C-alpha positions as CSV (number, residue, x, y, z in Angstrom):
1,M,103.6,103.5,126.5
2,A,107.5,104.6,126.4
3,S,109.8,106.9,125.4
4,G,110.9,106.7,121.9
5,S,109.8,105.5,118.8
6,R,108.2,102.4,117.8
7,T,108.4,100.7,114.1
8,T,105.3,97.9,113.2
9,V,106.9,95.8,110.8
10,S,104.6,93.6,109.0
11,S,104.9,90.6,107.5
12,E,102.5,91.1,104.8
13,S,103.7,90.9,101.3
14,F,103.8,93.4,98.3
15,D,102.9,91.4,94.6
16,V,105.8,94.2,92.8
17,S,108.3,93.4,91.1
18,L,112.3,93.9,92.4
19,E,112.2,96.4,89.1
20,E,109.1,98.2,89.7
21,A,109.9,98.9,93.8
22,Q,113.7,100.2,92.4
23,N,111.7,102.8,90.2
24,M,109.4,103.8,92.7
25,V,112.4,104.2,94.9
26,M,114.6,106.2,92.2
27,T,111.4,108.5,90.8
28,A,111.0,109.3,94.6
29,R,114.7,110.1,95.1
30,V,114.4,112.5,91.8
31,M,111.0,114.0,93.2
32,L,112.6,114.3,96.3
33,G,115.5,116.7,94.6
34,W,118.2,113.4,95.6
35,V,119.2,112.5,92.3
36,D,119.4,115.0,89.0
37,P,117.4,113.1,86.4
38,D,120.3,114.2,83.5
39,D,122.3,112.3,85.6
40,L,120.6,108.9,85.6
41,V,122.1,106.0,82.6
42,P,118.9,105.0,80.5
43,N,117.7,101.4,80.5
44,G,120.8,99.6,77.9
45,G,123.4,102.1,78.6
46,E,126.6,101.8,80.6
47,A,126.4,103.2,84.0
48,P,130.5,104.5,84.4
49,E,131.8,102.7,87.2
50,P,131.1,104.0,90.9
51,V,133.7,106.1,93.2
52,V,134.1,104.6,96.5
53,E,135.9,107.1,99.1
54,P,137.2,105.3,102.1
55,V,134.8,106.9,105.9
56,A,136.4,108.6,108.0
57,G,137.3,106.9,111.1
58,E,136.9,104.3,109.2
59,G,139.2,101.0,108.1
60,G,142.7,101.7,107.8
61,A,145.8,102.3,110.0
């Protein structure tokens, strides 16, 4: 067997809606401490404009 890691990709689909999948991802982020639940906007709320910061070494001059 060759060294390195291998990933098996399945063409099997999951019976999960986009909304459910997004909820699962956000729940995992909260559980891992990556997102503070107090920063989340409840459904129907208006989210603030995202702040996009340039990455060092990309774009421009």
